[in-house]
Structure formats: structure tokens, C-alpha cells
C-alpha positions as CSV (number, residue, x, y, z in Angstrom):
1,M,-13.2,-18.2,-100.9
2,R,-16.4,-16.5,-102.0
3,L,-19.8,-18.3,-101.6
4,R,-23.1,-17.0,-103.0
5,W,-26.6,-17.4,-101.7
6,A,-27.8,-19.7,-104.5
7,D,-25.0,-22.2,-104.0
8,V,-25.3,-22.2,-100.2
9,S,-29.1,-22.5,-100.3
10,A,-28.8,-25.6,-102.5
11,R,-26.5,-27.4,-100.1
12,R,-28.4,-26.3,-97.1
13,R,-31.6,-27.9,-98.6
14,V,-29.7,-31.1,-99.3
15,R,-28.4,-31.3,-95.7
16,S,-31.8,-30.4,-94.3
17,H,-33.5,-33.3,-96.2
18,L,-35.5,-30.8,-98.3
19,V,-34.5,-31.8,-101.8
20,E,-36.7,-34.9,-102.0
21,P,-38.5,-36.8,-99.2
22,R,-36.4,-39.9,-98.5
23,P,-37.7,-43.4,-98.2
24,G,-36.8,-45.2,-95.0
25,V,-35.2,-42.2,-93.2
26,A,-35.9,-42.5,-89.5
27,P,-37.4,-39.6,-87.4
28,A,-34.3,-39.6,-85.3
29,E,-32.1,-39.2,-88.4
30,V,-34.1,-36.2,-89.4
31,A,-33.9,-34.7,-85.9
32,A,-30.1,-35.2,-85.8
33,A,-29.6,-33.6,-89.3
34,L,-31.7,-30.6,-88.3
35,L,-30.1,-30.2,-84.9
36,G,-33.5,-30.6,-83.2
37,V,-37.1,-30.1,-84.2
38,H,-39.1,-27.4,-82.5
39,A,-41.9,-29.0,-80.6
40,Q,-43.8,-26.3,-78.6
41,V,-46.6,-27.4,-80.9
42,M,-46.3,-31.1,-81.4
43,S,-48.3,-31.2,-84.6
44,A,-45.7,-28.8,-86.2
45,A,-42.9,-31.1,-85.0
46,E,-44.6,-34.1,-86.5
47,L,-45.0,-32.2,-89.8
48,S,-41.4,-31.0,-89.8
49,I,-40.2,-34.5,-89.6
50,G,-42.9,-36.0,-91.9
51,V,-42.3,-33.7,-94.9
52,R,-38.7,-35.0,-95.0
53,Q,-39.8,-38.6,-95.2
54,S,-41.5,-40.2,-98.2
55,D,-43.5,-42.5,-95.9
56,G,-43.7,-40.6,-92.6
57,T,-46.8,-40.1,-90.5
58,R,-47.4,-38.5,-87.1
59,A,-47.9,-42.0,-85.7
60,G,-44.4,-42.8,-86.8
61,V,-43.0,-39.8,-85.0
62,R,-44.9,-40.6,-81.8
63,A,-43.7,-44.2,-81.9
64,A,-40.1,-43.0,-82.3
65,L,-40.6,-40.8,-79.2
66,W,-42.6,-42.9,-76.8
67,E,-42.1,-46.5,-77.9
68,H,-38.7,-46.8,-79.6
69,R,-37.3,-43.9,-77.7
70,T,-35.0,-42.8,-80.5
71,L,-36.3,-39.3,-80.0
72,V,-36.5,-37.4,-76.7
73,K,-38.6,-34.4,-75.8
74,T,-36.8,-31.8,-73.8
75,R,-35.6,-28.2,-73.8
76,G,-33.2,-27.5,-76.6
77,P,-31.9,-24.3,-78.4
78,R,-33.3,-21.1,-77.0
79,G,-34.8,-22.9,-74.0
80,T,-37.7,-24.0,-76.1
81,V,-39.2,-27.5,-76.3
82,H,-37.6,-29.7,-78.9
83,L,-37.5,-33.2,-80.2
84,L,-33.8,-34.3,-80.2
85,A,-32.2,-37.5,-81.4
86,A,-31.8,-39.5,-78.1
87,A,-28.3,-40.5,-79.2
88,D,-27.3,-36.8,-79.3
89,L,-28.4,-36.0,-75.8
90,P,-24.9,-36.2,-74.3
91,M,-23.8,-33.5,-76.8
92,W,-26.8,-31.3,-76.2
93,T,-26.7,-31.4,-72.4
94,G,-22.9,-30.9,-72.4
95,A,-23.2,-27.8,-74.6
96,L,-26.4,-26.3,-73.2
97,S,-25.3,-26.5,-69.6
98,S,-22.2,-24.5,-70.5
99,V,-24.1,-21.6,-72.0
100,P,-24.1,-18.6,-69.5
101,S,-27.5,-17.7,-68.1
102,A,-28.8,-14.2,-68.8
103,A,-30.3,-12.3,-65.9
104,G,-34.0,-13.2,-65.7
105,P,-36.9,-10.9,-65.3
106,L,-38.1,-12.4,-62.0
107,P,-38.0,-10.1,-58.9
108,P,-35.3,-10.7,-56.4
109,D,-37.6,-12.3,-53.8
110,V,-38.7,-14.9,-56.4
111,R,-35.3,-15.8,-57.9
112,M,-33.3,-18.9,-56.9
113,D,-29.6,-18.6,-56.3
114,A,-26.9,-21.0,-57.5
115,A,-27.0,-23.1,-54.3
116,Q,-30.8,-23.4,-54.4
117,T,-30.6,-24.3,-58.1
118,D,-28.1,-27.0,-57.5
119,S,-30.2,-28.5,-54.7
120,V,-33.4,-28.5,-56.7
121,V,-31.7,-30.1,-59.7
122,A,-30.3,-32.8,-57.5
123,A,-33.8,-33.3,-56.0
124,I,-35.3,-33.6,-59.4
125,A,-32.8,-36.2,-60.6
126,D,-33.4,-38.2,-57.4
127,A,-37.2,-37.9,-57.7
128,V,-37.6,-38.9,-61.4
129,G,-34.8,-41.5,-61.2
130,G,-36.6,-43.3,-58.4
131,A,-40.1,-43.1,-59.8
132,D,-41.8,-46.0,-61.5
133,A,-43.6,-43.7,-63.9
134,A,-43.5,-40.2,-65.2
135,L,-44.6,-37.5,-62.8
136,T,-47.0,-34.7,-63.3
137,V,-45.9,-31.2,-62.3
138,D,-47.9,-31.5,-59.0
139,E,-46.3,-34.9,-58.2
140,L,-42.8,-33.6,-59.0
141,T,-43.4,-30.5,-57.0
142,A,-44.3,-32.6,-53.9
143,A,-41.2,-34.7,-54.4
144,I,-39.0,-31.7,-54.7
145,V,-40.5,-30.0,-51.6
146,A,-40.0,-33.3,-49.6
147,R,-36.3,-33.2,-50.4
148,V,-35.4,-29.5,-50.2
149,G,-38.1,-27.7,-48.3
150,S,-41.4,-25.8,-48.9
151,W,-39.7,-22.8,-50.4
152,A,-39.2,-24.6,-53.7
153,G,-42.9,-25.2,-54.0
154,D,-44.0,-21.6,-53.1
155,R,-46.4,-20.5,-55.9
156,V,-44.6,-17.2,-56.7
157,M,-44.2,-17.3,-60.4
158,E,-46.7,-15.4,-62.5
159,A,-47.7,-17.6,-65.4
160,F,-50.7,-17.8,-67.7
161,Q,-53.1,-16.2,-65.3
162,D,-51.9,-18.6,-62.6
163,R,-48.9,-19.0,-60.2
164,W,-46.3,-21.7,-60.7
165,P,-44.1,-23.1,-57.9
166,R,-40.7,-21.5,-57.5
167,W,-38.7,-24.4,-58.8
168,R,-40.1,-24.2,-62.3
169,Q,-37.9,-21.2,-63.1
170,I,-35.1,-23.7,-63.4
171,E,-36.9,-26.4,-65.4
172,S,-34.7,-25.6,-68.4
173,V,-31.6,-25.7,-66.3
174,A,-32.5,-29.2,-65.0
175,M,-33.2,-30.4,-68.6
176,N,-30.0,-28.8,-69.9
177,R,-28.0,-30.6,-67.2
178,G,-29.6,-33.9,-68.1
179,A,-31.6,-34.4,-64.9
180,L,-35.0,-34.3,-66.5
181,C,-37.0,-34.7,-69.8
182,F,-40.6,-34.8,-70.7
183,G,-42.6,-38.0,-70.5
184,P,-45.9,-38.8,-72.3
185,D,-48.8,-36.6,-71.5
186,R,-51.3,-37.9,-69.0
187,G,-54.5,-36.8,-70.4
188,R,-54.0,-33.1,-70.9
189,R,-51.2,-32.9,-68.3
190,A,-47.5,-32.9,-69.1
191,T,-45.3,-35.3,-67.3
192,Y,-41.6,-35.4,-66.4
193,T,-39.2,-38.3,-66.3
194,D,-35.6,-39.5,-66.3
195,P,-33.8,-39.2,-69.7
196,R,-31.9,-42.4,-68.8
197,R,-35.1,-44.2,-69.7
198,W,-34.3,-43.1,-73.2
199,L,-30.5,-43.5,-73.1
200,P,-29.4,-45.9,-70.4
201,G,-26.1,-44.9,-68.8
202,F,-26.4,-41.4,-70.3
203,A,-24.2,-38.6,-68.9
204,P,-23.6,-35.1,-70.4
205,A,-20.5,-34.9,-72.6
206,P,-17.6,-32.6,-71.4
207,S,-18.6,-29.1,-72.2
208,G,-15.6,-28.2,-74.4
209,T,-16.1,-31.3,-76.5
210,A,-19.8,-30.8,-76.7
211,V,-19.7,-27.2,-77.8
212,T,-17.1,-28.0,-80.5
213,E,-19.2,-30.7,-81.9
214,L,-22.3,-28.5,-81.8
215,V,-20.5,-25.7,-83.7
216,R,-19.3,-28.3,-86.3
217,R,-22.7,-29.6,-86.9
218,F,-24.4,-26.2,-86.9
219,L,-21.9,-25.0,-89.6
220,H,-22.4,-28.2,-91.6
221,G,-26.2,-27.7,-91.7
222,Y,-26.6,-23.9,-91.7
223,G,-23.2,-22.4,-92.5
224,P,-21.7,-20.1,-93.6
225,A,-22.7,-18.4,-90.4
226,T,-21.4,-15.7,-88.0
227,P,-20.9,-16.2,-84.3
228,A,-23.9,-13.8,-83.7
229,Q,-26.1,-16.0,-85.8
230,F,-25.0,-19.2,-84.0
231,G,-25.6,-17.4,-80.6
232,R,-29.1,-16.3,-81.7
233,W,-30.0,-19.8,-82.9
234,L,-28.7,-21.4,-79.7
235,G,-30.1,-18.7,-77.3
236,A,-26.6,-17.8,-76.1
237,P,-25.0,-14.3,-75.3
238,P,-23.2,-12.8,-78.3
239,G,-20.0,-12.4,-76.4
240,W,-19.9,-16.1,-75.4
241,A,-20.6,-17.2,-79.0
242,A,-17.8,-15.0,-80.3
243,E,-15.4,-16.5,-77.8
244,V,-16.5,-20.0,-78.8
245,F,-15.8,-19.3,-82.5
246,A,-12.5,-17.7,-81.7
247,G,-11.5,-20.9,-79.9
248,Q,-12.4,-23.3,-82.8
249,G,-9.4,-24.6,-84.7
250,A,-11.3,-26.4,-87.5
251,I,-13.3,-23.6,-89.0
252,E,-12.4,-21.0,-91.7
253,Q,-13.7,-17.7,-92.8
254,V,-15.3,-17.1,-96.2
255,D,-16.9,-14.3,-98.0
256,F,-20.6,-15.0,-98.1
257,D,-22.1,-12.5,-100.6
258,G,-19.8,-9.8,-99.3
259,T,-20.1,-10.6,-95.6
260,P,-17.5,-12.5,-93.5
261,A,-18.9,-15.8,-92.2
262,W,-17.5,-19.2,-91.1
263,V,-17.7,-22.7,-92.3
264,N,-16.0,-25.9,-91.2
265,A,-12.5,-26.1,-92.6
266,G,-12.5,-27.3,-96.2
267,D,-16.4,-27.3,-96.4
268,T,-16.6,-24.8,-99.3
269,G,-18.1,-27.1,-101.9
270,T,-21.6,-26.7,-103.4
271,A,-24.4,-29.2,-103.9
272,E,-26.9,-30.0,-106.6
273,G,-30.2,-29.1,-105.0
274,Q,-33.2,-29.7,-107.2
275,A,-35.5,-26.8,-107.7
276,G,-38.8,-27.4,-106.0
277,L,-41.7,-26.2,-103.8
278,R,-42.1,-27.3,-100.1
279,L,-44.5,-26.4,-97.4
280,L,-42.8,-25.9,-94.0
281,P,-44.7,-25.7,-90.7
282,Y,-44.3,-23.3,-87.7
283,F,-40.7,-22.9,-86.5
284,D,-39.2,-25.3,-89.0
285,A,-35.5,-25.8,-88.4
286,Y,-34.6,-24.6,-91.9
287,V,-36.1,-21.1,-91.6
288,I,-34.8,-20.8,-88.0
289,G,-31.2,-21.8,-88.8
290,C,-30.6,-20.1,-92.1
291,H,-29.2,-16.6,-92.5
292,P,-29.1,-13.9,-93.8
293,R,-32.8,-13.3,-93.4
294,A,-32.8,-11.0,-96.4
295,G,-31.8,-13.8,-98.7
296,L,-34.3,-16.2,-97.2
297,F,-37.3,-13.8,-96.8
298,P,-37.1,-11.4,-99.8
299,D,-39.7,-8.7,-100.6
300,R,-43.2,-9.5,-99.3
301,A,-42.0,-12.5,-97.3
302,A,-40.2,-10.2,-94.9
303,D,-43.4,-8.4,-94.1
304,R,-45.7,-11.5,-94.0
305,A,-43.5,-14.2,-92.5
306,L,-41.1,-12.4,-90.1
307,A,-42.1,-10.9,-86.8
308,G,-39.5,-8.4,-85.8
309,G,-36.9,-10.5,-87.6
310,Q,-38.0,-13.7,-85.9
311,A,-38.6,-16.6,-88.3
312,G,-41.1,-19.4,-87.7
313,N,-44.2,-17.6,-86.5
314,V,-46.0,-18.4,-89.8
315,P,-45.9,-21.6,-91.9
316,T,-44.0,-20.9,-95.1
317,V,-44.0,-21.8,-98.8
318,L,-40.4,-22.5,-99.8
319,I,-39.6,-22.3,-103.5
320,D,-36.0,-23.1,-104.5
321,G,-34.9,-22.6,-100.9
322,V,-36.5,-19.1,-100.6
323,V,-39.8,-18.1,-98.8
324,R,-42.3,-17.2,-101.5
325,G,-45.6,-17.5,-99.7
326,V,-47.4,-18.5,-96.5
327,W,-50.0,-21.1,-95.7
328,H,-52.3,-22.3,-93.0
329,Q,-54.1,-25.5,-92.1
330,R,-57.3,-26.0,-90.1
331,R,-58.3,-29.5,-89.0
332,S,-61.9,-30.8,-88.5
333,G,-61.9,-34.5,-87.8
334,R,-60.0,-36.2,-90.6
335,R,-60.5,-33.2,-92.9
336,I,-57.5,-30.8,-93.2
337,A,-58.2,-27.5,-95.0
338,V,-55.0,-26.1,-96.3
339,T,-54.9,-22.5,-97.6
340,V,-51.9,-21.4,-99.5
341,E,-51.0,-17.8,-100.4
342,P,-48.1,-17.6,-102.9
343,F,-46.4,-14.3,-103.4
344,V,-45.3,-15.2,-106.9
345,R,-47.2,-16.7,-109.9
346,L,-46.8,-20.4,-109.8
347,T,-45.7,-22.4,-112.8
348,A,-47.5,-25.5,-113.9
349,A,-44.7,-27.6,-112.3
350,Q,-44.9,-25.7,-109.1
351,R,-48.7,-26.1,-108.9
352,A,-48.2,-29.9,-109.3
353,S,-45.6,-29.8,-106.5
354,L,-48.0,-27.9,-104.3
355,A,-50.7,-30.4,-104.9
356,G,-48.3,-33.2,-103.9
357,E,-47.2,-31.3,-100.8
358,V,-50.8,-30.9,-99.7
359,H,-51.5,-34.5,-100.3
360,R,-48.4,-35.4,-98.1
361,I,-49.7,-33.2,-95.3
362,G,-52.9,-35.3,-95.3
363,L,-50.9,-38.5,-95.2
364,I,-48.7,-37.3,-92.4
365,G,-51.7,-36.1,-90.4
366,E,-53.6,-39.3,-91.1
367,G,-56.4,-37.4,-92.7
368,T,-57.5,-35.9,-96.0
369,A,-56.1,-32.5,-97.0
370,E,-57.9,-30.1,-99.3
371,L,-56.1,-27.2,-101.1
372,T,-57.4,-23.7,-101.4
373,L,-55.3,-20.9,-103.1
374,G,-56.1,-17.6,-101.6
375,P,-55.2,-15.1,-98.8
376,V,-54.1,-16.4,-95.5
377,T,-55.8,-14.3,-92.9
378,A,-54.8,-16.2,-89.8
379,G,-52.1,-14.5,-87.7
380,P,-48.9,-15.9,-86.2
381,H,-49.3,-19.1,-84.1
382,A,-53.0,-19.4,-85.3
């Protein structure tokens, strides 16, 4: 079976909720379809979800996260902060906790060994499980030290012109094992809490079952894909990803524009994806998950919207599933100034779509967005 970029791109857009914003779609449904929403910058996560809803707002995303608890904020693919569908947490923790850890850059006298890691994870689970409220990092550090000893709180990790306590090197491990997730910020301070507040009775799924399900869903959303692309998306060693694909019985190889790649068995159909223009924020799941990069970021887009091959550092203008420009927003009170730099001449229909997208950004951000067409001079993460 041979699949071509145009056909694959159309079905990816359908499965990523990018064909048309859907009425009544819940934030958790979007997060589940995308396999997580990157949330290092919360405003970008709110926009990633909101642009896929016809009536979404940042307030709706926050309500799903902190009130209805259908979203959970934790470490996801690549060890980065994500919003995940709370119902998917057993799969995520079962899969992520089975990914082999790479050797870290910390010096030997700072690193924690396996026994220390296990003891701190157990201490974390005990501390947050018994707390009446979410704990700040200082409160959690004190609770860990009280349970395992002062060594866990030694401020030995260089971080942001400061030193963090030793235990924080395994924060992702604790979250991947399901012992911890983020709670609501307390002022400007992050907090930590028990994920069972989101999903009572939660436990990580068996690793084999979880990894198989994650591969299935990744290939559904972003396939055809290679093991290396899956490993890069997940933040897993290439050898491990290759072994995982080799052990899957329900996938099949296809020719994807001349390159061998894999899909779920029988999933070789195409979809009718409407042509259109969309504005995607930093680290949107679509640009992170889709390969090959040459098809997604052609010509000038490769220079302007990729950093060493890494997608997501710059908000992108998506036209018919391909990056054809970059954009930037700057907020001042309720005013949101949106600058868009297209790399191609826009048709009248595309200009109308762009105006609609900018209007949607204002609604999602609960402000008023104003469009300027011109060069984007802000750098990555600006």
C-alpha cells in the first residue's frame, strides 16, 4: 500500500480536530485525540484546545482542569508539562514508567540511585496522599525530608540561577509512576498533589497493555510513522522504540511517499479534509507529532519555524495542513495584537479565514484581537 502526503495530511487534520472547530467538543476530548496538549506555557495549551472548539475559551479549559477535573496537568511525552485527559492517566503512567531512562547530565555526587528514587517516590505518594491541600515545592520538600532524610532536600541541583533540592531530579519519574501531578498555582508558586483527586482509585495500567495502546493511538493520530519518529515524540531511546514496534501484532508497513512507515492494521484509508487556514500556537500537538518534517515545513518554513529540526518553537500558520507562515501575539490588558507573516500570497478566501482565526483567538483569550500582516520579528518562545 502506498500513501501520499496529501492524503495523509487530510486525515491527520480530521483526527486532530483541525478541519472545522466542533461545537460541544469537551477539552478532555481534544486532549485525548491529540495525545496530550503541551502546557509548559499554559496560554498556548489553552489556545491549542480552544482553536479546536467552536465555543471554547481559556476559562473553559481552566474549569475542565481545576473544577471538573477531566484534564490533569502532569509530565507527559518528552518529560514536558502536558494537559492530559484524566481518563487516560492509567495508560500514560503505565507507558511512561516503562520507558528506559537515559543517563542524565548530573554529576555522580548529585545523582540519585534506584533505591533512593524508589524511597522518594514512595515518600511523595505518602505526602500528597495525606495532605488536605496541594503542597508547594517547599512544603513537599519538607515532607520528603521528614520521611527519607535530609539528603533528599540538599540543594545541589543547578537550576535557573538557583539550586533545587536533590529530589527534584526525579519529579518526572514520580509523575510518570502516578505518585504526583500538578495542583493549582498558589499565587505565582506551583503546587503538587495526588492524581487520585482527579481519578479516584487510579492505578497505572500494566506496562505492556499501556504501551500497545499508546502506539495504537499515536499511529491513529499521526501515522504513518516510523519507530524513530514515535520514540522522538515520546522522548524514548530509538532502540526501545524499535523493539516496541517489532513486538506489535496489529500494525502494518506501508510506503509513505517512498519511505517505509507503519500504520494500524487496516488503517490505510483517506479522509476528506477541507482546505483551510489555521493558526496554531507554540508546541501544538499537530506540528510536534507529524512527520516527515520536509512535508510539513517546506521551503521558508523550515528556516523560520524549525530550530535544529525541532518543531513548535514558533507559532505557525497552517494552510491545507502545511506550514505556510508564522505569527505572534502580544497581550496588553484585553487587547491582543496578532501579527501574521505568511510565506505565500493569500487568496481572498484565505484572508477571510485568517480574519476569522484572529477573531477566535480573541474569544478564546477573552479579549479583543487585532490583526496586522507583516514581518514577525519575535524569536522562539517570545
